[in-house]
Structure formats: structure tokens, C-alpha cells
N, CA, C and O atoms as a DFTB+ gen file, in Angstrom:
804 C
 N C O
     1  1     103.890      89.285     109.376
     2  2     102.712      90.413     109.315
     3  2     103.632      91.653     109.842
     4  3     103.709      92.666     109.148
     5  1     104.181      91.576     110.816
     6  2     104.811      93.495     110.832
     7  2     106.038      93.698     109.321
     8  3     106.200      94.732     108.672
     9  1     106.687      92.453     109.126
    10  2     107.356      93.117     107.881
    11  2     106.603      93.204     106.706
    12  3     107.267      93.804     105.861
    13  1     105.160      92.759     106.149
    14  2     104.553      93.295     105.428
    15  2     103.737      94.515     106.204
    16  3     103.013      95.101     105.400
    17  1     103.679      94.909     107.179
    18  2     103.501      96.633     107.963
    19  2     104.723      97.345     107.753
    20  3     104.445      98.475     107.353
    21  1     106.050      97.156     107.858
    22  2     106.625      97.566     107.385
    23  2     107.311      98.419     106.314
    24  3     108.082      99.378     106.367
    25  1     106.642      97.588     105.136
    26  2     107.385      97.125     103.813
    27  2     106.232      98.402     103.011
    28  3     106.453      99.269     102.166
    29  1     105.030      98.009     103.724
    30  2     104.160      98.735     103.225
    31  2     104.567     100.565     103.518
    32  3     104.566     101.519     102.739
    33  1     104.856     100.472     104.853
    34  2     105.215     102.026     105.519
    35  2     106.064     102.639     104.082
    36  3     105.840     103.508     103.238
    37  1     107.361     101.447     104.414
    38  2     108.502     102.047     104.113
    39  2     107.552     102.439     101.749
    40  3     107.985     103.467     101.230
    41  1     106.590     101.649     100.923
    42  2     106.574     101.776     100.051
    43  2     105.843     103.363      99.790
    44  3     105.914     104.152      98.848
    45  1     105.091     103.393     101.163
    46  2     103.856     104.766     101.240
    47  2     105.093     106.077     101.524
    48  3     105.066     107.218     101.061
    49  1     106.126     105.465     102.428
    50  2     107.018     106.663     102.521
    51  2     107.800     107.542     100.966
    52  3     108.013     108.642     100.456
    53  1     107.966     106.118     100.798
    54  2     108.592     106.136      99.372
    55  2     107.643     106.977      98.280
    56  3     107.877     108.181      98.168
    57  1     106.691     106.445      97.558
    58  2     105.354     107.340      97.119
    59  2     105.451     108.835      97.795
    60  3     106.112     109.516      97.010
    61  1     105.046     109.655      98.978
    62  2     105.472     110.252      99.098
    63  2     106.581     111.178      99.197
    64  3     106.332     112.383      99.227
    65  1     107.503     110.857      99.238
    66  2     109.178     111.531      99.264
    67  2     109.034     112.494      98.000
    68  3     109.837     113.419      98.126
    69  1     108.305     112.597      96.851
    70  2     108.540     112.618      95.515
    71  2     107.909     113.883      95.343
    72  3     107.052     114.295      96.126
    73  1     108.406     114.676      94.083
    74  2     107.631     115.592      94.032
    75  2     106.411     114.749      93.036
    76  3     106.623     113.644      92.537
    77  1     105.132     115.518      92.881
    78  2     103.792     114.992      92.338
    79  2     104.207     114.351      90.645
    80  3     105.337     114.104      90.225
    81  1     102.992     114.213      89.969
    82  2     102.839     114.217      88.966
    83  2     101.567     114.992      87.739
    84  3     100.547     115.521      88.182
    85  1     101.780     114.947      86.635
    86  2     100.788     115.839      86.002
    87  2      99.423     115.095      86.103
    88  3      99.312     113.871      86.179
    89  1      98.355     116.029      86.093
    90  2      97.085     114.475      85.997
    91  2      95.956     115.839      86.692
    92  3      96.254     116.641      87.578
    93  1      94.629     115.729      85.932
    94  2      93.452     116.476      85.979
    95  2      93.221     116.484      87.139
    96  3      93.750     115.528      87.707
    97  1      92.467     117.360      88.007
    98  2      91.577     116.711      89.387
    99  2      90.523     118.201      89.425
   100  3      90.435     119.289      88.856
   101  1      89.829     117.392      90.513
   102  2      88.411     118.267      90.460
   103  2      88.291     118.728      91.277
   104  3      87.272     119.400      91.434
   105  1      89.426     118.624      92.445
   106  2      89.406     118.497      93.748
   107  2      90.044     120.317      93.694
   108  3      90.665     120.983      92.866
   109  1      89.476     120.565      95.053
   110  2      89.715     122.177      95.293
   111  2      90.923     122.202      95.853
   112  3      91.279     121.258      96.557
   113  1      91.958     123.574      95.568
   114  2      93.006     123.942      96.385
   115  2      92.395     123.824      97.838
   116  3      91.176     123.746      97.992
   117  1      93.622     123.812      99.305
   118  2      92.702     123.970     100.462
   119  2      92.810     125.479     100.418
   120  3      93.649     126.078      99.745
   121  1      92.080     125.933     101.032
   122  2      91.441     127.696     101.538
   123  2      93.267     127.947     101.987
   124  3      93.888     128.747     101.287
   125  1      93.928     127.315     103.013
   126  2      94.745     127.901     103.055
   127  2      96.415     128.045     102.445
   128  3      97.495     128.441     102.883
   129  1      95.708     127.281     100.771
   130  2      96.794     127.634      99.715
   131  2      96.673     129.086      98.930
   132  3      97.512     129.474      98.118
   133  1      95.210     129.995      99.398
   134  2      94.927     130.961      98.738
   135  2      96.278     132.022      97.950
   136  3      96.825     133.013      98.435
   137  1      96.441     131.569      97.025
   138  2      97.630     132.265      96.776
   139  2      97.375     133.959      96.462
   140  3      98.246     134.752      96.106
   141  1      95.784     134.283      96.727
   142  2      95.726     135.426      96.924
   143  2      96.378     136.364      98.444
   144  3      96.781     137.527      98.450
   145  1      96.299     135.410      99.612
   146  2      96.293     136.020     100.952
   147  2      97.367     136.439     101.333
   148  3      97.428     137.296     102.214
   149  1      98.988     135.662     100.455
   150  2      99.837     136.416     101.638
   151  2     101.217     136.357     100.487
   152  3     102.321     136.521     101.006
   153  1     101.178     136.143      99.062
   154  2     102.678     135.896      98.627
   155  2     102.513     137.105      97.908
   156  3     101.336     137.457      97.819
   157  1     103.279     137.783      97.412
   158  2     103.530     138.635      96.007
   159  2     103.111     137.910      94.568
   160  3     103.432     136.724      94.488
   161  1     102.451     138.476      93.457
   162  2     101.561     137.861      92.683
   163  2     103.077     138.158      91.670
   164  3     102.984     137.505      90.631
   165  1     104.332     138.925      91.738
   166  2     105.145     138.998      90.493
   167  2     105.984     137.613      90.514
   168  3     106.264     136.827      89.608
   169  1     106.346     137.620      92.233
   170  2     107.079     136.437      92.378
   171  2     106.251     135.170      92.200
   172  3     106.732     134.153      91.701
   173  1     105.147     135.251      92.571
   174  2     103.931     133.747      92.320
   175  2     104.305     133.488      91.041
   176  3     104.496     132.327      90.679
   177  1     104.475     134.701      90.081
   178  2     104.396     133.868      88.326
   179  2     105.378     133.822      88.136
   180  3     105.416     133.324      87.010
   181  1     106.668     134.052      88.542
   182  2     107.746     133.803      88.141
   183  2     108.197     132.443      88.993
   184  3     109.130     131.770      88.554
   185  1     107.897     132.270      89.533
   186  2     107.821     130.696      90.341
   187  2     106.730     129.572      89.587
   188  3     106.995     128.371      89.638
   189  1     105.668     129.997      88.988
   190  2     104.957     129.266      88.364
   191  2     105.741     129.160      86.549
   192  3     105.328     128.570      85.551
   193  1     106.575     129.734      86.694
   194  2     107.068     129.213      85.180
   195  2     108.226     128.678      85.368
   196  3     108.754     128.149      84.390
   197  1     108.943     128.668      86.685
   198  2     110.222     128.181      87.307
   199  2     109.747     126.407      86.688
   200  3     110.172     125.730      85.751
   201  1     108.658     126.153      87.779
   202  2     107.893     125.101      87.778
   203  2     107.277     124.595      85.814
   204  3     107.625     123.525      85.316
   205  1     106.614     125.356      85.249
   206  2     106.280     124.897      84.218
   207  2     107.778     124.845      83.430
   208  3     107.672     124.047      82.499
   209  1     108.778     125.275      83.474
   210  2     109.845     125.336      82.411
   211  2     111.047     123.807      82.828
   212  3     111.716     123.148      82.033
   213  1     110.915     123.638      84.585
   214  2     111.833     122.708      85.066
   215  2     110.863     121.481      85.243
   216  3     111.398     120.373      85.262
   217  1     109.793     121.538      85.347
   218  2     108.823     120.259      85.037
   219  2     107.508     120.599      83.954
   220  3     106.382     121.051      84.165
   221  1     108.257     120.132      82.625
   222  2     107.092     120.423      81.576
   223  2     105.810     119.738      81.735
   224  3     105.919     118.650      82.300
   225  1     104.794     120.026      81.443
   226  2     103.640     119.530      81.732
   227  2     103.701     117.979      80.624
   228  3     103.231     116.949      81.106
   229  1     104.186     117.944      79.441
   230  2     104.456     116.952      78.918
   231  2     104.923     115.769      79.449
   232  3     104.462     114.658      79.189
   233  1     105.852     116.011      80.204
   234  2     107.133     115.252      80.677
   235  2     106.874     114.798      82.181
   236  3     107.121     113.630      82.480
   237  1     106.358     115.730      83.187
   238  2     106.553     115.386      84.554
   239  2     106.043     114.353      84.561
   240  3     106.787     113.373      84.555
   241  1     104.638     114.157      84.576
   242  2     104.637     112.930      85.192
   243  2     105.016     111.259      84.893
   244  3     104.739     110.273      85.576
   245  1     105.851     111.376      83.434
   246  2     107.186     110.266      83.920
   247  2     107.888     110.612      84.858
   248  3     108.124     109.954      85.871
   249  1     108.227     111.550      84.619
   250  2     109.171     112.473      85.556
   251  2     109.330     111.565      87.035
   252  3     110.239     111.033      87.672
   253  1     108.114     111.716      87.122
   254  2     107.813     111.576      88.635
   255  2     107.383     110.266      88.869
   256  3     107.631     109.609      89.880
   257  1     106.700     109.893      87.856
   258  2     106.570     107.992      88.371
   259  2     107.939     107.305      88.251
   260  3     108.273     106.373      88.983
   261  1     108.605     107.752      87.415
   262  2     110.010     106.800      87.370
   263  2     110.882     107.115      88.647
   264  3     111.624     106.195      88.990
   265  1     110.911     108.216      89.373
   266  2     111.161     108.016      90.768
   267  2     110.867     108.130      92.111
   268  3     111.519     108.552      93.066
   269  1     109.616     107.615      91.984
   270  2     108.541     106.557      92.644
   271  2     109.187     104.964      92.678
   272  3     109.661     104.286      93.590
   273  1     108.911     104.664      90.891
   274  2     108.817     103.439      91.048
   275  2     110.678     103.178      91.594
   276  3     110.907     102.305      92.431
   277  1     111.463     103.749      91.200
   278  2     113.165     103.753      91.618
   279  2     112.800     103.735      93.627
   280  3     113.479     103.002      94.345
   281  1     111.943     104.424      94.083
   282  2     112.239     104.368      95.237
   283  2     111.364     103.135      95.663
   284  3     111.761     102.304      96.480
   285  1     110.559     103.101      95.255
   286  2     109.508     101.582      95.846
   287  2     110.564     100.166      95.740
   288  3     110.803      99.520      96.760
   289  1     111.235      99.722      94.213
   290  2     111.925      99.172      93.813
   291  2     113.282      98.557      95.377
   292  3     113.588      97.558      96.027
   293  1     113.587      99.830      95.239
   294  2     114.811     100.403      96.940
   295  2     114.422      99.358      97.858
   296  3     115.070      98.386      98.244
   297  1     112.490      99.971      98.321
   298  2     112.178      99.083      99.759
   299  2     111.668      97.523      99.647
   300  3     111.528      96.719     100.568
   301  1     111.387      97.302      97.958
   302  2     110.518      96.188      97.904
   303  2     112.030      95.038      97.956
   304  3     112.087      94.011      98.632
   305  1     113.269      95.642      96.939
   306  2     114.058      94.480      97.350
   307  2     114.986      94.319      98.622
   308  3     115.716      93.372      98.913
   309  1     114.747      95.570      99.337
   310  2     115.862      95.056     100.555
   311  2     114.850      94.292     101.847
   312  3     115.361      93.866     102.883
   313  1     113.334      94.217     101.556
   314  2     112.369      93.742     102.603
   315  2     112.086      92.395     102.258
   316  3     111.942      91.455     103.039
   317  1     111.988      92.377     100.458
   318  2     111.563      90.779     100.198
   319  2     113.149      90.020     100.110
   320  3     112.955      89.055      99.370
   321  1     114.187      90.017     100.404
   322  2     115.469      89.581     100.882
   323  2     115.198      88.733     101.833
   324  3     115.548      87.557     101.745
   325  1     114.314      89.374     103.228
   326  2     114.260      88.472     104.314
   327  2     113.119      87.517     104.230
   328  3     112.718      86.917     105.227
   329  1     112.629      87.381     103.130
   330  2     111.520      86.196     102.585
   331  2     112.057      85.316     101.875
   332  3     111.366      84.556     101.195
   333  1     113.475      85.251     101.901
   334  2     114.193      84.202     100.393
   335  2     113.762      83.081     100.923
   336  3     113.247      82.422     100.020
   337  1     113.704      82.462     102.049
   338  2     113.809      81.461     102.578
   339  2     112.239      80.918     102.585
   340  3     112.043      79.725     102.815
   341  1     111.337      81.641     102.380
   342  2     109.599      81.200     101.624
   343  2     109.227      81.826     100.602
   344  3     108.375      82.706     100.727
   345  1     109.740      81.542      99.434
   346  2     109.273      81.821      97.947
   347  2     108.033      82.174      97.878
   348  3     107.650      83.245      97.407
   349  1     106.959      80.859      98.576
   350  2     105.802      81.682      97.912
   351  2     104.905      82.767      98.832
   352  3     103.758      83.115      98.553
   353  1     105.763      83.268     100.108
   354  2     105.247      84.476     101.259
   355  2     106.006      85.286     100.397
   356  3     105.317      86.269     100.123
   357  1     107.064      85.338      99.859
   358  2     107.703      86.454      99.636
   359  2     106.442      86.865      97.925
   360  3     105.846      87.937      97.821
   361  1     106.360      85.854      96.978
   362  2     105.496      85.892      96.020
   363  2     104.525      86.860      96.047
   364  3     104.287      87.779      95.263
   365  1     103.652      86.289      97.745
   366  2     101.955      86.791      97.920
   367  2     102.604      88.150      98.366
   368  3     101.893      89.136      98.170
   369  1     103.852      88.372      98.941
   370  2     104.165      89.763      99.058
   371  2     104.153      90.548      98.046
   372  3     103.300      91.427      97.929
   373  1     105.296      90.297      96.992
   374  2     105.689      91.160      95.894
   375  2     104.425      91.553      95.180
   376  3     104.244      92.696      94.762
   377  1     103.306      90.296      95.016
   378  2     102.030      90.971      94.392
   379  2     101.430      92.075      95.203
   380  3     100.937      93.060      94.653
   381  1     101.457      91.959      96.244
   382  2     100.922      93.235      97.025
   383  2     101.487      94.006      97.142
   384  3     100.767      94.917      97.550
   385  1     102.559      94.353      97.035
   386  2     103.347      95.533      96.634
   387  2     102.762      95.990      94.882
   388  3     102.594      97.184      94.632
   389  1     102.607      95.362      94.242
   390  2     102.886      95.614      92.746
   391  2     101.081      96.126      92.776
   392  3     100.807      97.148      92.147
   393  1     100.059      95.462      93.432
   394  2      98.683      96.069      93.761
   395  2      98.403      97.126      94.405
   396  3      97.388      97.768      94.133
   397  1      99.333      97.529      95.466
   398  2      99.119      98.534      95.864
   399  2      99.818      99.642      95.526
   400  3      99.230     100.695      95.777
   401  1     101.136      99.753      94.922
   402  2     101.388     100.635      93.693
   403  2     100.572     100.755      92.739
   404  3      99.874     101.750      92.935
   405  1     100.245     100.092      91.553
   406  2      98.966     100.273      90.552
   407  2      98.413     101.353      91.496
   408  3      98.881     102.490      91.454
   409  1      97.212     100.951      92.533
   410  2      96.022     101.727      93.060
   411  2      96.198     102.546      93.362
   412  3      95.335     103.420      93.284
   413  1      97.727     102.850      94.031
   414  2      98.506     104.376      94.610
   415  2      97.961     105.948      93.258
   416  3      97.213     106.925      93.298
   417  1      99.104     105.175      92.042
   418  2      99.363     105.897      91.107
   419  2      98.322     106.613      91.105
   420  3      98.278     107.598      91.842
   421  1      97.130     106.239      90.185
   422  2      96.354     107.283      90.003
   423  2      95.712     108.354      90.931
   424  3      95.266     109.477      90.694
   425  1      95.811     107.673      91.983
   426  2      95.387     108.541      93.567
   427  2      97.193     109.535      93.422
   428  3      97.042     110.726      93.150
   429  1      98.020     109.278      93.515
   430  2      98.682     110.161      93.477
   431  2      98.619     111.608      91.958
   432  3      98.705     112.810      92.208
   433  1      98.481     111.115      90.736
   434  2      98.746     111.761      89.738
   435  2      97.526     112.648      89.998
   436  3      97.593     113.863      89.811
   437  1      96.283     111.977      90.479
   438  2      95.132     113.373      90.441
   439  2      95.573     114.431      91.453
   440  3      94.990     115.512      91.369
   441  1      96.537     114.288      92.424
   442  2      96.242     114.958      92.924
   443  2      97.843     115.878      92.332
   444  3      98.105     116.559      93.324
   445  1      98.718     116.124      91.484
   446  2      99.619     116.858      90.543
   447  2      99.296     117.683      90.537
   448  3     100.206     118.478      90.772
   449  1      98.084     118.297      90.342
   450  2      98.037     120.217      89.755
   451  2      98.176     120.674      91.311
   452  3      99.065     121.526      91.323
   453  1      97.792     120.519      92.333
   454  2      97.355     121.008      93.413
   455  2      98.857     121.150      94.227
   456  3      99.123     122.122      94.933
   457  1      99.837     119.942      93.986
   458  2     101.219     120.118      94.327
   459  2     102.118     120.653      94.144
   460  3     103.103     120.959      94.815
   461  1     101.464     120.949      92.152
   462  2     102.607     121.754      91.716
   463  2     102.467     123.010      92.014
   464  3     103.389     123.793      92.238
   465  1     101.301     123.249      92.028
   466  2     101.122     125.237      92.140
   467  2     101.553     125.117      93.618
   468  3     101.998     126.220      93.936
   469  1     101.609     124.351      94.552
   470  2     102.140     124.188      96.229
   471  2     103.531     124.944      95.757
   472  3     103.895     126.107      95.928
   473  1     104.152     123.853      95.111
   474  2     105.634     124.036      95.062
   475  2     105.973     125.938      94.278
   476  3     106.787     126.783      94.651
   477  1     105.242     125.976      93.462
   478  2     105.587     127.751      93.319
   479  2     104.774     128.198      94.159
   480  3     105.355     128.940      94.951
   481  1     103.433     128.072      94.412
   482  2     103.785     129.333      96.227
   483  2     104.846     128.964      97.056
   484  3     105.438     129.982      97.413
   485  1     105.190     128.262      97.375
   486  2     106.216     127.584      98.484
   487  2     107.705     128.343      98.025
   488  3     108.578     128.513      98.877
   489  1     107.869     128.703      96.840
   490  2     108.894     129.185      95.683
   491  2     108.885     130.295      96.339
   492  3     109.687     130.639      97.207
   493  1     107.591     131.119      95.765
   494  2     107.250     132.433      96.047
   495  2     107.469     132.860      97.164
   496  3     108.081     133.928      97.150
   497  1     107.096     132.269      98.653
   498  2     107.453     132.607      99.800
   499  2     108.489     132.858     100.065
   500  3     108.766     134.026     100.339
   501  1     109.417     131.904     100.084
   502  2     110.688     130.944     100.298
   503  2     112.025     132.069      99.492
   504  3     113.149     132.246      99.962
   505  1     111.455     132.719      98.151
   506  2     112.842     133.287      97.696
   507  2     112.397     134.535      97.040
   508  3     111.385     134.768      96.380
   509  1     113.483     135.344      97.408
   510  2     112.999     136.850      97.048
   511  2     112.498     136.815      95.412
   512  3     112.353     135.787      94.750
   513  1     112.275     138.198      94.947
   514  2     112.307     138.450      93.562
   515  2     113.398     138.503      92.673
   516  3     113.327     138.546      91.444
   517  1     114.526     138.498      93.452
   518  2     115.738     139.069      92.587
   519  2     116.432     137.408      92.364
   520  3     117.176     137.125      91.425
   521  1     115.873     136.147      93.759
   522  2     116.855     134.736      93.378
   523  2     115.617     134.490      92.547
   524  3     116.053     134.143      91.449
   525  1     114.362     134.492      92.510
   526  2     113.693     133.477      91.162
   527  2     113.805     134.536      90.217
   528  3     113.698     134.007      89.111
   529  1     113.966     135.763      90.092
   530  2     114.810     135.982      88.616
   531  2     115.597     135.007      88.223
   532  3     115.278     134.151      87.397
   533  1     116.750     135.096      88.841
   534  2     117.789     133.966      88.110
   535  2     117.737     132.948      88.369
   536  3     118.617     132.292      87.811
   537  1     117.022     132.330      89.070
   538  2     116.520     130.786      89.157
   539  2     115.759     130.450      87.760
   540  3     116.144     129.376      87.299
   541  1     114.883     131.032      87.063
   542  2     114.097     131.127      85.593
   543  2     114.691     131.147      84.735
   544  3     114.374     130.630      83.663
   545  1     116.097     131.970      85.046
   546  2     116.802     132.117      83.565
   547  2     117.685     131.540      83.825
   548  3     118.598     131.653      83.007
   549  1     118.046     130.333      85.424
   550  2     119.195     129.554      85.039
   551  2     118.531     127.751      84.206
   552  3     119.192     126.940      83.558
   553  1     116.904     127.695      84.640
   554  2     116.270     126.805      84.254
   555  2     115.501     127.013      82.938
   556  3     114.674     126.197      82.530
   557  1     115.812     128.129      82.309
   558  2     115.766     128.199      80.604
   559  2     117.071     127.907      79.972
   560  3     117.224     128.177      78.781
   561  1     118.226     127.267      80.811
   562  2     118.900     127.269      79.716
   563  2     119.137     125.709      80.061
   564  3     118.845     124.975      81.005
   565  1     120.042     125.517      78.411
   566  2     120.213     124.190      78.816
   567  2     120.565     123.279      79.172
   568  3     120.294     122.178      78.694
   569  1     121.546     123.593      80.489
   570  2     121.987     123.029      81.884
   571  2     120.863     122.930      82.607
   572  3     120.387     121.882      83.042
   573  1     120.287     124.392      82.784
   574  2     119.295     123.961      83.732
   575  2     118.172     123.239      83.493
   576  3     117.459     122.785      84.388
   577  1     117.935     123.081      82.066
   578  2     116.637     122.009      81.770
   579  2     116.910     120.485      81.813
   580  3     116.114     119.556      81.951
   581  1     118.459     120.484      81.635
   582  2     119.005     119.281      82.106
   583  2     119.207     118.862      83.259
   584  3     119.375     117.663      83.481
   585  1     119.225     119.815      84.229
   586  2     119.589     119.678      85.302
   587  2     118.216     119.189      86.182
   588  3     118.130     118.334      87.063
   589  1     116.897     120.312      85.430
   590  2     115.901     119.420      86.577
   591  2     115.380     118.285      85.746
   592  3     114.618     117.566      86.393
   593  1     115.611     117.825      84.209
   594  2     114.902     116.998      84.202
   595  2     115.858     115.569      84.617
   596  3     115.323     114.464      84.521
   597  1     117.113     115.677      85.020
   598  2     117.705     114.641      85.379
   599  2     117.914     114.347      87.044
   600  3     118.213     113.262      87.541
   601  1     117.750     115.210      87.527
   602  2     117.512     115.326      88.952
   603  2     116.832     113.931      89.391
   604  3     117.481     112.911      89.623
   605  1     115.935     113.999      89.441
   606  2     115.289     112.688      89.977
   607  2     116.126     111.503      89.275
   608  3     116.683     110.935      90.214
   609  1     116.444     110.926      88.204
   610  2     117.262     110.013      88.216
   611  2     118.305     109.515      89.096
   612  3     118.840     108.406      89.075
   613  1     118.566     110.745      90.069
   614  2     120.118     110.479      91.382
   615  2     119.290     109.207      92.097
   616  3     119.922     108.244      92.531
   617  1     118.125     109.263      92.166
   618  2     117.526     108.218      93.326
   619  2     118.339     107.129      92.768
   620  3     119.064     106.638      93.633
   621  1     118.446     106.650      91.738
   622  2     118.929     105.670      90.932
   623  2     120.703     105.346      91.315
   624  3     121.391     104.338      91.475
   625  1     120.907     106.716      91.342
   626  2     122.867     106.371      91.048
   627  2     123.176     105.263      92.788
   628  3     122.682     105.451      93.900
   629  1     123.970     104.386      92.414
   630  2     124.599     103.304      93.491
   631  2     124.898     104.233      94.780
   632  3     124.727     103.635      95.843
   633  1     125.188     105.175      94.859
   634  2     125.510     105.955      96.303
   635  2     124.406     106.040      96.478
   636  3     124.110     105.288      97.407
   637  1     123.159     106.799      95.920
   638  2     121.864     107.507      96.676
   639  2     121.255     105.713      96.996
   640  3     120.962     105.390      98.147
   641  1     121.131     104.634      95.753
   642  2     120.652     103.309      96.743
   643  2     121.193     103.050      97.679
   644  3     120.419     102.922      98.628
   645  1     122.500     102.852      97.975
   646  2     123.199     102.352      99.032
   647  2     122.650     103.208     100.650
   648  3     122.338     102.712     101.733
   649  1     122.715     104.614     100.208
   650  2     122.295     105.390     101.559
   651  2     121.016     105.516     101.551
   652  3     120.652     106.328     102.402
   653  1     120.073     105.007     100.882
   654  2     118.380     104.851     101.074
   655  2     118.307     103.554     101.415
   656  3     117.186     103.181     101.758
   657  1     119.213     102.713     101.422
   658  2     118.959     101.426     101.783
   659  2     119.058     101.008     103.546
   660  3     118.439     100.613     104.534
   661  1     120.359     101.455     102.996
   662  2     120.806     102.040     104.996
   663  2     120.041     102.422     105.926
   664  3     120.101     102.122     107.119
   665  1     119.196     103.192     105.313
   666  2     118.143     104.276     106.135
   667  2     117.038     103.750     106.197
   668  3     116.412     104.032     107.218
   669  1     116.318     102.775     105.159
   670  2     115.271     101.884     105.458
   671  2     115.718     101.011     106.337
   672  3     114.861     100.724     107.173
   673  1     116.829     100.427     106.483
   674  2     117.425      99.326     107.588
   675  2     117.320      99.971     109.256
   676  3     117.427      99.471     110.376
   677  1     117.104     101.088     108.819
   678  2     117.874     101.702     110.307
   679  2     116.354     102.509     110.865
   680  3     116.092     102.943     111.987
   681  1     115.442     102.506     109.498
   682  2     114.050     103.295     109.845
   683  2     113.191     101.277     110.669
   684  3     112.535     101.247     111.711
   685  1     113.358     100.607     110.221
   686  2     112.073      99.556     109.896
   687  2     112.949      99.354     111.858
   688  3     113.820      98.887     111.125
   689  1     113.212      99.310     112.614
   690  2     113.001      98.850     114.159
   691  2     112.222      99.536     114.395
   692  3     111.077      99.130     114.597
   693  1     112.598     101.025     114.468
   694  2     111.815     101.759     114.807
   695  2     110.508     102.742     114.743
   696  3     110.060     103.675     115.409
   697  1     110.173     102.066     113.657
   698  2     108.823     101.740     113.037
   699  2     107.914     100.518     113.957
   700  3     106.948     100.571     114.718
   701  1     108.856      99.350     113.394
   702  2     108.174      97.995     114.422
   703  2     107.786      99.327     116.104
   704  3     106.781      99.894     116.534
   705  1     108.869      99.275     116.404
   706  2     108.239      99.292     117.621
   707  2     107.415     100.501     118.091
   708  3     106.863     100.483     119.192
   709  1     107.322     101.683     117.155
   710  2     106.128     102.090     117.496
   711  2     105.073     101.524     116.605
   712  3     104.055     102.191     116.788
   713  1     104.869     100.592     115.725
   714  2     103.556     100.264     115.440
   715  2     103.468      99.350     116.933
   716  3     103.139     100.135     117.823
   717  1     103.609      98.315     117.334
   718  2     103.708      97.322     118.446
   719  2     102.837      98.150     119.344
   720  3     101.681      97.925     119.703
   721  1     103.912      99.513     119.738
   722  2     103.037     100.324     121.034
   723  2     102.029     100.679     120.696
   724  3     101.235     100.823     121.625
   725  1     101.585     100.952     119.526
   726  2     100.336     102.059     119.174
   727  2      99.002     100.521     119.330
   728  3      97.910     100.560     119.896
   729  1      99.496      99.621     118.776
   730  2      98.752      98.313     118.996
   731  2      98.484      98.070     120.457
   732  3      97.375      97.917     120.970
   733  1      99.425      98.058     120.936
   734  2      98.641      97.731     122.834
   735  2      98.023      98.457     123.139
   736  3      96.927      98.228     123.651
   737  1      98.662     100.003     122.865
   738  2      97.589     101.091     123.662
   739  2      96.473     101.114     122.922
   740  3      95.641     102.005     123.095
   741  1      96.342     100.343     122.193
   742  2      94.564     100.727     121.106
   743  2      94.385      99.050     121.602
   744  3      93.215      98.871     121.941
   745  1      94.842      98.360     121.673
   746  2      93.904      97.334     122.384
   747  2      93.775      97.751     123.848
   748  3      92.575      98.006     123.954
   749  1      94.101      97.870     124.521
   750  2      93.723      98.152     126.027
   751  2      92.670      99.320     125.704
   752  3      91.464      99.136     125.866
   753  1      93.178     100.480     125.258
   754  2      92.139     101.205     125.165
   755  2      90.358     100.889     124.874
   756  3      89.316     101.319     125.369
   757  1      90.713      99.900     123.795
   758  2      89.255      99.324     123.241
   759  2      88.407      98.176     124.192
   760  3      87.204      97.914     124.232
   761  1      89.283      97.753     124.751
   762  2      88.964      96.917     126.346
   763  2      88.632      97.605     126.976
   764  3      87.595      97.221     127.517
   765  1      89.155      99.200     127.494
   766  2      88.360      99.559     128.562
   767  2      87.340     100.296     127.783
   768  3      86.405     100.703     128.473
   769  1      87.273     100.612     126.338
   770  2      86.473     101.525     126.259
   771  2      85.898     101.121     124.580
   772  3      86.341     101.556     123.517
   773  1      84.687     100.071     124.830
   774  2      84.577      99.116     123.721
   775  2      84.063     100.229     122.658
   776  3      83.520     101.235     123.113
   777  1      84.214     100.083     121.282
   778  2      83.828     101.100     120.229
   779  2      82.372     101.062     120.365
   780  3      81.591     100.177     120.713
   781  1      82.198     102.567     119.901
   782  2      80.466     102.537     120.064
   783  2      80.065     102.360     118.395
   784  3      80.812     102.178     117.434
   785  1      78.695     102.481     118.458
   786  2      78.214     102.029     116.811
   787  2      78.616     103.590     116.646
   788  3      78.869     104.493     117.444
   789  1      78.547     103.469     115.056
   790  2      78.846     104.979     114.647
   791  2      77.308     105.373     114.471
   792  3      76.551     104.549     113.958
   793  1      76.760     106.812     114.950
   794  2      76.206     107.551     114.245
   795  2      75.897     107.959     113.268
   796  3      74.725     107.903     112.897
   797  1      77.241     108.712     112.264
   798  2      76.734     109.250     111.126
   799  2      76.253     108.256     109.881
   800  3      76.539     107.063     109.975
   801  1      75.658     108.647     108.927
   802  2      75.209     108.030     107.836
   803  2      75.765     107.428     107.139
   804  3      75.198     106.922     106.171
């Protein structure tokens, strides 16, 4: 059970660690991200152009999901190796990961427009007009296009995979300790304070 919880957390970490993909959404942007409040309009315009050039609408979903799949596979392989002595359990966990990823993909994609706009807002706040002008010029070049389109492929590079697997191995005991401590606290709390029936409709 702890292994499955750790694996689930690792997969969710992989899903959240990448720039999102393209999808339509009716969910409004949070009020705190209102671009009219504190962002120079000229810088924001340049930043959005950088995003559109660097992550073309027609390919950004595929770029992002490829990165998600790579990160998920790395977490999957490392954790499933611990179940080599129990093929049935290994298959069950593997199927559970597949289902979780399949259910997560449309949720992640649905939020892409917000994330893309948030990236642009972040760029506009972080970089000067001169910086953004230079970045836009670079991203518009063939070299800039290749850099942006292939950056996600670095996740599959052997050096990155090795570094990521080492990170996940070191992260696992930390997560397990945190999960155990939280569970113990919650069990103590609920023994002393039994949950009350919700009054929400």
C-alpha cells in the first residue's frame, strides 16, 4: 500500500512538473491572474507571442503529453521493479497507473489555456521589454524553434533519466515518512474528535 501511494505521488509529481498542453476550457482565469492589474501591456503582448511561437497551438499538446509520458514511465519503471517477485501485484499496479494517467490527461489538457496564459504573464513580469524583444527574436529563428520544440525531449535523455530516477529513489523515504506521520496524526485526531456529519448540501 505504501509503495502504491508513493508511486501515485511520483506520477502526480511528474504530471504537474511539465508545461501544460492545448485544450479548450470554460473555467475562468483566477482573479489574481488578471493581466490588466499589474502587467505592462506591451510586455504581455511580446510574452504571448513568445508562447505562441515557442509552443505552437497545433503541436503543444503533443509536446506536453510526450513529456508527461516520459516522466510517468520513469517513475513507473523504478517503482514496479520492486514488485518483480509478485507478477500479479505488479500487473495490478501497472494497470492502476494506466487508468490514473488516462483519467488525468483530459483534466490536465483542460487547464492548458490558463497555464499558457499564466506563463506569458510570468514572462511579462519577470523580463524587461528589451529581454522579451530579444527572446521573441530568438524564438522566431529556426534555431529558436528547434530549441523550444526539442527541449521537452531532454526528459528522455539518459543523463536526465538517471538523475530523475536518483531523485525519485531519494524522495521515496521522505514521502513515506511524511505519509506515515500524517496518517498517525489524523488517526489520533479523529479518535479524539470523531468526524461530524456534514451540513453541506
